[in-house]
N, CA, C and O atoms as CSV, one atom per row, in Angstrom:
chain,resi,resn,atom,element,x,y,z
A,1,MET,N,N,-11.966,-18.791,-0.708
A,1,MET,CA,C,-11.638,-16.995,-0.721
A,1,MET,C,C,-12.731,-16.435,0.550
A,1,MET,O,O,-13.885,-16.811,0.756
A,2,SER,N,N,-11.912,-15.400,1.306
A,2,SER,CA,C,-13.017,-14.726,2.434
A,2,SER,C,C,-13.964,-13.796,1.730
A,2,SER,O,O,-13.914,-13.283,0.612
A,3,ASP,N,N,-15.155,-13.699,3.049
A,3,ASP,CA,C,-16.210,-12.744,2.704
A,3,ASP,C,C,-16.474,-11.717,3.376
A,3,ASP,O,O,-17.538,-11.099,3.419
A,4,ASP,N,N,-14.618,-11.329,4.410
A,4,ASP,CA,C,-14.820,-10.269,4.834
A,4,ASP,C,C,-13.880,-9.137,3.842
A,4,ASP,O,O,-12.736,-9.500,3.569
A,5,PRO,N,N,-14.211,-8.199,3.472
A,5,PRO,CA,C,-14.374,-7.348,2.476
A,5,PRO,C,C,-12.663,-6.746,2.808
A,5,PRO,O,O,-11.769,-6.532,1.988
A,6,ALA,N,N,-12.643,-6.578,4.385
A,6,ALA,CA,C,-11.333,-5.694,5.004
A,6,ALA,C,C,-10.425,-7.007,3.817
A,6,ALA,O,O,-9.910,-6.485,2.828
A,7,ARG,N,N,-10.277,-8.449,3.929
A,7,ARG,CA,C,-9.087,-9.345,3.839
A,7,ARG,C,C,-9.743,-9.768,2.181
A,7,ARG,O,O,-9.323,-10.677,1.465
A,8,VAL,N,N,-10.686,-8.968,1.922
A,8,VAL,CA,C,-10.724,-8.752,0.159
A,8,VAL,C,C,-9.814,-7.974,-0.497
A,8,VAL,O,O,-9.185,-8.237,-1.522
A,9,ALA,N,N,-9.796,-6.877,0.264
A,9,ALA,CA,C,-8.821,-5.475,-0.001
A,9,ALA,C,C,-7.315,-6.095,-0.012
A,9,ALA,O,O,-6.774,-6.200,-1.113
A,10,LEU,N,N,-6.464,-6.595,1.390
A,10,LEU,CA,C,-5.656,-6.750,1.341
A,10,LEU,C,C,-4.875,-7.410,-0.373
A,10,LEU,O,O,-4.007,-7.094,-1.187
A,11,ASP,N,N,-6.246,-8.832,-0.043
A,11,ASP,CA,C,-5.253,-10.098,-0.601
A,11,ASP,C,C,-5.559,-9.153,-1.854
A,11,ASP,O,O,-4.552,-9.285,-2.550
A,12,ALA,N,N,-6.415,-8.277,-2.498
A,12,ALA,CA,C,-6.530,-7.898,-4.022
A,12,ALA,C,C,-4.866,-6.554,-4.091
A,12,ALA,O,O,-4.262,-6.648,-5.160
A,13,VAL,N,N,-4.373,-5.685,-3.268
A,13,VAL,CA,C,-3.221,-5.290,-3.688
A,13,VAL,C,C,-1.743,-5.801,-3.003
A,13,VAL,O,O,-0.731,-5.123,-2.824
A,14,ILE,N,N,-1.958,-7.100,-2.716
A,14,ILE,CA,C,-0.944,-8.243,-2.362
A,14,ILE,C,C,-0.905,-8.578,-3.508
A,14,ILE,O,O,0.174,-8.247,-4.000
A,15,ALA,N,N,-2.022,-9.446,-4.703
A,15,ALA,CA,C,-1.558,-9.819,-5.894
A,15,ALA,C,C,-1.228,-8.322,-6.869
A,15,ALA,O,O,-0.317,-8.491,-7.680
A,16,GLU,N,N,-1.628,-7.431,-6.871
A,16,GLU,CA,C,-1.212,-6.197,-7.553
A,16,GLU,C,C,0.378,-6.319,-6.967
A,16,GLU,O,O,1.289,-6.184,-7.784
A,17,GLU,N,N,0.505,-6.420,-6.403
A,17,GLU,CA,C,2.339,-5.984,-5.299
A,17,GLU,C,C,2.754,-6.804,-5.953
A,17,GLU,O,O,3.678,-6.364,-6.638
A,18,GLN,N,N,2.539,-7.922,-6.137
A,18,GLN,CA,C,3.423,-9.407,-6.412
A,18,GLN,C,C,3.733,-8.895,-8.040
A,18,GLN,O,O,4.852,-9.234,-8.425
A,19,LYS,N,N,3.235,-8.434,-8.649
A,19,LYS,CA,C,3.842,-7.714,-9.734
A,19,LYS,C,C,5.156,-7.450,-10.076
A,19,LYS,O,O,5.912,-7.602,-11.035
A,20,ASP,N,N,5.160,-6.963,-8.863
A,20,ASP,CA,C,6.845,-6.083,-9.172
A,20,ASP,C,C,7.760,-6.999,-8.901
A,20,ASP,O,O,7.618,-8.057,-8.289
A,21,PRO,N,N,8.945,-6.427,-9.507
A,21,PRO,CA,C,9.879,-7.444,-9.797
A,21,PRO,C,C,10.476,-7.576,-8.571
A,21,PRO,O,O,11.078,-8.504,-8.030
A,22,PHE,N,N,10.143,-6.290,-8.191
A,22,PHE,CA,C,11.269,-6.494,-6.712
A,22,PHE,C,C,10.138,-6.799,-5.028
A,22,PHE,O,O,10.210,-6.249,-3.929
A,23,TYR,N,N,9.352,-7.713,-5.462
A,23,TYR,CA,C,8.071,-8.175,-4.405
A,23,TYR,C,C,8.975,-8.311,-2.917
A,23,TYR,O,O,10.058,-8.875,-2.765
A,24,ASP,N,N,8.360,-7.784,-2.163
A,24,ASP,CA,C,8.468,-8.599,-0.897
A,24,ASP,C,C,7.923,-8.506,-0.073
A,24,ASP,O,O,7.961,-7.352,0.353
A,25,SER,N,N,7.230,-9.281,0.602
A,25,SER,CA,C,6.325,-9.399,1.135
A,25,SER,C,C,5.490,-8.547,2.639
A,25,SER,O,O,4.380,-8.667,3.157
A,26,SER,N,N,6.007,-8.182,2.763
A,26,SER,CA,C,5.880,-7.070,3.897
A,26,SER,C,C,3.744,-6.963,3.763
A,26,SER,O,O,2.899,-6.760,2.892
A,27,LEU,N,N,3.811,-7.297,5.440
A,27,LEU,CA,C,2.072,-7.124,5.343
A,27,LEU,C,C,1.639,-5.627,4.720
A,27,LEU,O,O,2.042,-4.515,5.061
A,28,PRO,N,N,1.025,-5.865,4.060
A,28,PRO,CA,C,0.459,-3.828,3.953
A,28,PRO,C,C,-0.406,-3.640,4.840
A,28,PRO,O,O,-0.789,-4.572,5.547
A,29,GLN,N,N,-0.863,-2.425,4.963
A,29,GLN,CA,C,-1.533,-1.858,6.374
A,29,GLN,C,C,-2.862,-1.388,5.652
A,29,GLN,O,O,-2.706,-0.846,4.558
A,30,LEU,N,N,-3.993,-1.513,6.075
A,30,LEU,CA,C,-5.498,-0.884,6.142
A,30,LEU,C,C,-5.885,0.042,6.807
A,30,LEU,O,O,-5.558,0.058,7.993
A,31,VAL,N,N,-6.620,1.003,6.324
A,31,VAL,CA,C,-7.112,2.249,6.780
A,31,VAL,C,C,-8.966,1.750,6.498
A,31,VAL,O,O,-9.082,1.144,5.433
A,32,GLN,N,N,-10.016,1.884,7.099
A,32,GLN,CA,C,-11.156,1.611,6.689
A,32,GLN,C,C,-11.803,3.198,6.669
A,32,GLN,O,O,-11.850,4.071,7.536
A,33,LEU,N,N,-12.303,3.135,5.176
A,33,LEU,CA,C,-12.770,4.901,4.980
A,33,LEU,C,C,-13.817,4.644,5.258
A,33,LEU,O,O,-14.292,5.236,6.226
A,34,ALA,N,N,-14.868,3.380,4.343
A,34,ALA,CA,C,-16.479,3.411,4.950
A,34,ALA,C,C,-16.827,1.545,5.054
A,34,ALA,O,O,-15.896,0.746,5.155
A,35,PRO,N,N,-17.728,1.273,5.025
A,35,PRO,CA,C,-17.707,-0.112,5.273
A,35,PRO,C,C,-17.287,-1.043,4.300
A,35,PRO,O,O,-17.244,-2.262,4.466
A,36,ARG,N,N,-16.961,-0.386,3.213
A,36,ARG,CA,C,-16.656,-1.316,1.793
A,36,ARG,C,C,-15.435,-0.591,1.097
A,36,ARG,O,O,-15.072,-0.858,-0.048
A,37,ARG,N,N,-14.923,0.221,1.794
A,37,ARG,CA,C,-14.059,1.236,1.183
A,37,ARG,C,C,-12.762,1.693,1.993
A,37,ARG,O,O,-12.794,2.297,3.065
A,38,PHE,N,N,-11.649,1.312,1.320
A,38,PHE,CA,C,-10.262,1.207,2.044
A,38,PHE,C,C,-9.142,1.824,1.685
A,38,PHE,O,O,-9.463,2.194,0.555
A,39,LEU,N,N,-7.694,2.321,1.900
A,39,LEU,CA,C,-7.360,2.456,1.891
A,39,LEU,C,C,-6.096,1.612,2.264
A,39,LEU,O,O,-5.756,1.362,3.420
A,40,VAL,N,N,-5.420,1.192,1.087
A,40,VAL,CA,C,-4.021,-0.242,1.607
A,40,VAL,C,C,-3.225,0.329,1.048
A,40,VAL,O,O,-3.392,0.891,-0.035
A,41,ASP,N,N,-1.590,0.264,2.080
A,41,ASP,CA,C,-1.060,0.275,1.712
A,41,ASP,C,C,0.537,-0.615,1.615
A,41,ASP,O,O,0.829,-1.498,2.422
A,42,HIS,N,N,1.135,-0.329,0.868
A,42,HIS,CA,C,2.876,-1.983,0.919
A,42,HIS,C,C,3.910,-0.946,0.748
A,42,HIS,O,O,4.063,-0.022,-0.050
A,43,LEU,N,N,4.497,-1.350,1.645
A,43,LEU,CA,C,5.813,-0.611,1.595
A,43,LEU,C,C,7.313,-1.671,1.153
A,43,LEU,O,O,7.658,-2.492,2.003
A,44,ASN,N,N,7.679,-1.632,0.555
A,44,ASN,CA,C,8.384,-2.756,-0.384
A,44,ASN,C,C,9.953,-2.354,0.066
A,44,ASN,O,O,10.608,-1.656,-0.708
A,45,TYR,N,N,10.387,-2.688,1.000
A,45,TYR,CA,C,12.276,-2.435,1.036
A,45,TYR,C,C,13.130,-3.060,0.453
A,45,TYR,O,O,13.309,-4.214,0.842
A,46,CYS,N,N,13.948,-2.556,-0.654
A,46,CYS,CA,C,14.419,-3.011,-1.515
A,46,CYS,C,C,16.371,-3.246,-1.375
A,46,CYS,O,O,17.288,-2.426,-1.329
A,47,HIS,N,N,16.349,-4.166,-1.357
A,47,HIS,CA,C,18.820,-3.997,-0.537
A,47,HIS,C,C,18.995,-3.957,-1.764
A,47,HIS,O,O,18.193,-4.666,-2.372
A,48,ALA,N,N,19.968,-3.231,-2.607
A,48,ALA,CA,C,20.185,-3.228,-3.557
A,48,ALA,C,C,21.738,-4.169,-3.387
A,48,ALA,O,O,22.196,-4.425,-2.274
A,49,GLN,N,N,22.415,-4.607,-4.683
A,49,GLN,CA,C,23.038,-5.594,-5.268
A,49,GLN,C,C,24.561,-4.757,-5.073
A,49,GLN,O,O,25.726,-5.136,-4.954
A,50,SER,N,N,24.105,-3.863,-5.099
A,50,SER,CA,C,25.525,-2.789,-5.360
A,50,SER,C,C,24.317,-0.801,-5.428
A,50,SER,O,O,23.253,-0.517,-5.979
A,51,GLY,N,N,25.343,0.048,-4.520
A,51,GLY,CA,C,24.928,1.300,-4.047
A,51,GLY,C,C,23.821,1.033,-3.259
A,51,GLY,O,O,23.611,0.072,-2.519
A,52,SER,N,N,22.900,2.341,-3.594
A,52,SER,CA,C,22.147,2.500,-1.967
A,52,SER,C,C,20.615,1.827,-2.388
A,52,SER,O,O,20.026,1.815,-3.469
A,53,ASP,N,N,20.281,1.330,-1.176
A,53,ASP,CA,C,18.836,0.078,-1.065
A,53,ASP,C,C,17.897,1.621,-1.384
A,53,ASP,O,O,18.139,2.823,-1.270
A,54,TRP,N,N,17.057,1.022,-1.709
A,54,TRP,CA,C,15.351,2.336,-1.513
A,54,TRP,C,C,14.333,0.886,-1.342
A,54,TRP,O,O,14.419,-0.341,-1.371
A,55,ALA,N,N,13.620,1.675,-1.203
A,55,ALA,CA,C,11.662,1.693,-0.642
A,55,ALA,C,C,10.472,2.180,-1.741
A,55,ALA,O,O,10.624,3.273,-2.286
A,56,THR,N,N,9.575,1.556,-1.982
A,56,THR,CA,C,8.632,2.223,-2.673
A,56,THR,C,C,7.770,1.863,-1.530
A,56,THR,O,O,7.865,1.003,-0.654
A,57,HIS,N,N,6.837,2.841,-1.818
A,57,HIS,CA,C,5.900,2.787,-0.825
A,57,HIS,C,C,4.889,2.973,-1.962
A,57,HIS,O,O,5.047,3.998,-2.626
A,58,ARG,N,N,3.706,2.022,-2.361
A,58,ARG,CA,C,2.547,2.300,-2.494
A,58,ARG,C,C,1.278,2.343,-1.652
A,58,ARG,O,O,1.137,1.764,-0.575
A,59,ILE,N,N,0.151,3.279,-2.419
A,59,ILE,CA,C,-1.137,3.510,-1.792
A,59,ILE,C,C,-2.258,3.262,-2.159
A,59,ILE,O,O,-2.572,4.284,-2.769
A,60,TYR,N,N,-3.375,2.352,-2.215
A,60,TYR,CA,C,-4.039,2.271,-2.611
A,60,TYR,C,C,-5.743,2.336,-2.416
A,60,TYR,O,O,-6.050,2.035,-1.262
A,61,LEU,N,N,-6.660,2.590,-3.098
A,61,LEU,CA,C,-7.753,2.834,-2.766
A,61,LEU,C,C,-8.633,2.075,-3.319
A,61,LEU,O,O,-9.073,2.142,-4.466
A,62,VAL,N,N,-8.927,1.236,-2.361
A,62,VAL,CA,C,-9.844,-0.514,-3.016
A,62,VAL,C,C,-11.506,-0.441,-2.660
A,62,VAL,O,O,-12.137,-0.299,-1.613
A,63,GLU,N,N,-11.734,-0.548,-3.538
A,63,GLU,CA,C,-13.936,-0.480,-2.959
A,63,GLU,C,C,-14.000,-2.019,-3.292
A,63,GLU,O,O,-13.519,-2.583,-4.274
A,64,VAL,N,N,-14.647,-2.518,-2.335
A,64,VAL,CA,C,-14.694,-4.045,-2.772
A,64,VAL,C,C,-16.753,-4.526,-2.353
A,64,VAL,O,O,-17.011,-3.993,-1.274
A,65,GLU,N,N,-17.716,-5.106,-2.771
A,65,GLU,CA,C,-18.414,-5.364,-2.931
A,65,GLU,C,C,-18.981,-7.212,-2.978
A,65,GLU,O,O,-19.212,-7.935,-3.947
A,66,GLY,N,N,-19.038,-7.440,-1.755
A,66,GLY,CA,C,-19.271,-9.054,-2.211
A,66,GLY,C,C,-17.831,-9.355,-1.337
A,66,GLY,O,O,-17.369,-8.906,-0.288
A,67,THR,N,N,-17.447,-10.206,-2.190
A,67,THR,CA,C,-16.570,-11.168,-2.147
A,67,THR,C,C,-15.595,-10.307,-3.445
A,67,THR,O,O,-14.485,-10.825,-3.575
A,68,ARG,N,N,-15.774,-9.464,-4.107
A,68,ARG,CA,C,-15.172,-8.950,-5.476
A,68,ARG,C,C,-14.403,-7.638,-5.173
A,68,ARG,O,O,-14.976,-6.745,-4.549
A,69,VAL,N,N,-13.844,-7.574,-5.357
A,69,VAL,CA,C,-12.734,-5.618,-5.561
A,69,VAL,C,C,-13.916,-4.933,-7.215
A,69,VAL,O,O,-13.971,-5.523,-8.294
A,70,THR,N,N,-14.385,-4.120,-7.000
A,70,THR,CA,C,-15.237,-3.102,-7.731
A,70,THR,C,C,-14.211,-2.511,-8.745
A,70,THR,O,O,-14.163,-2.655,-9.967
A,71,SER,N,N,-13.287,-1.705,-7.786
A,71,SER,CA,C,-11.632,-0.907,-8.163
A,71,SER,C,C,-10.614,-1.083,-7.381
A,71,SER,O,O,-10.854,-1.336,-6.201
A,72,LEU,N,N,-9.068,-0.984,-7.886
A,72,LEU,CA,C,-8.238,-0.644,-6.998
A,72,LEU,C,C,-7.502,0.079,-8.276
A,72,LEU,O,O,-7.136,-0.146,-9.429
A,73,LYS,N,N,-7.540,1.091,-7.282
A,73,LYS,CA,C,-6.618,2.614,-7.870
A,73,LYS,C,C,-5.288,3.070,-6.794
A,73,LYS,O,O,-5.392,3.285,-5.586
A,74,GLN,N,N,-4.322,3.124,-7.439
A,74,GLN,CA,C,-3.027,3.201,-6.984
A,74,GLN,C,C,-3.199,4.893,-6.941
A,74,GLN,O,O,-3.461,5.570,-7.935
A,75,VAL,N,N,-3.006,5.394,-5.647
A,75,VAL,CA,C,-3.057,6.953,-4.860
A,75,VAL,C,C,-2.472,8.196,-4.660
A,75,VAL,O,O,-2.683,9.403,-4.543
A,76,ALA,N,N,-1.044,6.700,-4.688
A,76,ALA,CA,C,0.810,7.596,-4.262
A,76,ALA,C,C,1.501,6.262,-4.890
A,76,ALA,O,O,0.943,5.179,-5.064
A,77,ASP,N,N,2.886,6.611,-5.196
A,77,ASP,CA,C,3.633,5.799,-5.159
A,77,ASP,C,C,4.516,7.069,-5.192
A,77,ASP,O,O,4.466,8.040,-5.947
A,78,LEU,N,N,5.668,6.670,-3.742
A,78,LEU,CA,C,7.035,6.985,-3.736
A,78,LEU,C,C,7.960,6.430,-3.597
A,78,LEU,O,O,8.108,5.303,-3.124
A,79,HIS,N,N,8.836,7.260,-4.055
A,79,HIS,CA,C,10.560,6.011,-3.922
A,79,HIS,C,C,11.161,6.711,-2.606
A,79,HIS,O,O,11.432,7.911,-2.581
A,80,ILE,N,N,11.283,6.132,-1.877
A,80,ILE,CA,C,11.931,6.550,-0.623
A,80,ILE,C,C,13.614,6.083,-0.951
A,80,ILE,O,O,13.914,4.891,-1.021
A,81,SER,N,N,14.623,7.166,-1.132
A,81,SER,CA,C,15.679,7.322,-0.795
A,81,SER,C,C,16.548,6.231,0.634
A,81,SER,O,O,16.090,6.278,1.775
A,82,GLU,N,N,17.614,5.463,0.339
A,82,GLU,CA,C,18.398,5.272,1.457
A,82,GLU,C,C,18.188,5.932,2.820
A,82,GLU,O,O,18.000,5.716,4.017
A,83,ARG,N,N,18.328,6.806,1.952
A,83,ARG,CA,C,18.671,8.731,2.931
A,83,ARG,C,C,17.256,8.443,3.632
A,83,ARG,O,O,17.140,7.864,4.712
A,84,TRP,N,N,16.316,8.880,2.942
A,84,TRP,CA,C,15.140,9.246,3.854
A,84,TRP,C,C,14.496,8.320,4.564
A,84,TRP,O,O,13.618,8.524,5.403
A,85,TRP,N,N,14.957,7.264,4.208
A,85,TRP,CA,C,14.841,6.211,5.041
A,85,TRP,C,C,15.128,5.887,6.397
A,85,TRP,O,O,14.414,5.268,7.187
A,86,ASP,N,N,16.796,6.612,6.657
A,86,ASP,CA,C,17.508,6.345,7.776
A,86,ASP,C,C,16.917,7.543,8.056
A,86,ASP,O,O,16.495,7.585,9.212
A,87,ASP,N,N,16.651,8.989,7.117
A,87,ASP,CA,C,16.235,9.971,8.590
A,87,ASP,C,C,14.629,9.827,8.925
A,87,ASP,O,O,14.085,10.905,9.163
A,88,GLY,N,N,14.075,9.056,8.961
A,88,GLY,CA,C,13.401,8.554,9.289
A,88,GLY,C,C,11.687,8.685,8.698
A,88,GLY,O,O,10.797,9.328,9.254
A,89,TYR,N,N,11.586,8.013,7.642
A,89,TYR,CA,C,10.721,7.740,6.576
A,89,TYR,C,C,9.374,7.391,7.879
A,89,TYR,O,O,9.560,6.661,8.852
A,90,ASP,N,N,8.420,7.920,7.650
A,90,ASP,CA,C,6.740,8.118,8.317
A,90,ASP,C,C,6.041,7.372,7.576
A,90,ASP,O,O,5.826,7.982,6.528
A,91,ARG,N,N,5.834,6.929,7.573
A,91,ARG,CA,C,4.768,5.538,6.911
A,91,ARG,C,C,3.680,6.165,7.344
A,91,ARG,O,O,3.012,6.766,6.503
A,92,ALA,N,N,3.384,6.168,8.320
A,92,ALA,CA,C,1.865,6.686,8.843
A,92,ALA,C,C,1.507,7.811,8.476
A,92,ALA,O,O,0.411,8.322,8.244
A,93,ALA,N,N,2.741,8.218,8.440
A,93,ALA,CA,C,1.982,9.972,7.802
A,93,ALA,C,C,1.744,10.417,6.335
A,93,ALA,O,O,1.067,11.367,5.941
A,94,ALA,N,N,2.525,9.429,5.548
A,94,ALA,CA,C,2.031,9.574,4.548
A,94,ALA,C,C,0.217,8.969,3.930
A,94,ALA,O,O,-0.619,9.572,3.257
A,95,VAL,N,N,0.193,7.403,4.609
A,95,VAL,CA,C,-1.120,7.336,4.920
A,95,VAL,C,C,-1.789,8.329,5.075
A,95,VAL,O,O,-2.507,8.847,4.220
A,96,ALA,N,N,-1.559,8.817,6.568
A,96,ALA,CA,C,-2.219,10.392,6.375
A,96,ALA,C,C,-2.717,11.179,5.548
A,96,ALA,O,O,-3.848,11.657,5.460
A,97,ASP,N,N,-1.641,11.311,4.829
A,97,ASP,CA,C,-1.649,12.644,4.041
A,97,ASP,C,C,-2.863,11.891,2.279
A,97,ASP,O,O,-3.338,12.688,1.470
A,98,ALA,N,N,-3.027,10.596,2.171
A,98,ALA,CA,C,-3.315,9.803,1.267
A,98,ALA,C,C,-4.300,10.125,1.523
A,98,ALA,O,O,-5.020,10.571,0.629
A,99,ARG,N,N,-4.813,10.032,2.993
A,99,ARG,CA,C,-6.287,9.455,3.349
A,99,ARG,C,C,-7.059,11.819,3.805
A,99,ARG,O,O,-8.034,12.186,4.460
A,100,THR,N,N,-6.737,12.073,3.577
A,100,THR,CA,C,-6.763,14.105,4.053
A,100,THR,C,C,-7.051,14.120,2.638
A,100,THR,O,O,-7.967,14.826,2.218
A,101,LYS,N,N,-6.345,13.396,1.854
A,101,LYS,CA,C,-6.661,13.827,0.445
A,101,LYS,C,C,-7.953,13.851,-0.359
A,101,LYS,O,O,-8.453,14.525,-1.260
A,102,LEU,N,N,-8.319,12.577,0.550
A,102,LEU,CA,C,-9.511,11.579,-0.447
A,102,LEU,C,C,-10.642,12.008,0.365
A,102,LEU,O,O,-11.680,12.095,-0.292
A,103,VAL,N,N,-10.733,12.255,1.409
A,103,VAL,CA,C,-11.966,12.433,2.624
A,103,VAL,C,C,-11.371,13.804,3.088
A,103,VAL,O,O,-12.334,14.212,3.738
A,104,GLY,N,N,-10.809,14.388,3.146
A,104,GLY,CA,C,-11.226,15.887,3.816
A,104,GLY,C,C,-10.667,15.583,5.000
A,104,GLY,O,O,-10.693,16.397,5.922
């Protein structure tokens, strides 16, 4: 178990995302809001068996104390259509928007 708060936050989001039957192991990205408070996002691109592909982009607020997560709250859950993806979905802008809503 890591004693790095950022790694603890990332691992918590990965564990949460692995519950999704369409889980894809793309790496989450992390934005530190305070020493033990993080925004962590996970983008999961789903290749359809038939029809259109899609993606889910979930953003979490994670608080860490020591080596344990004290709070993990989903603050955004975006469904991205294949068209939106192809038109240039901006992952960073979605995270920036969530950050602005949380900290102003």
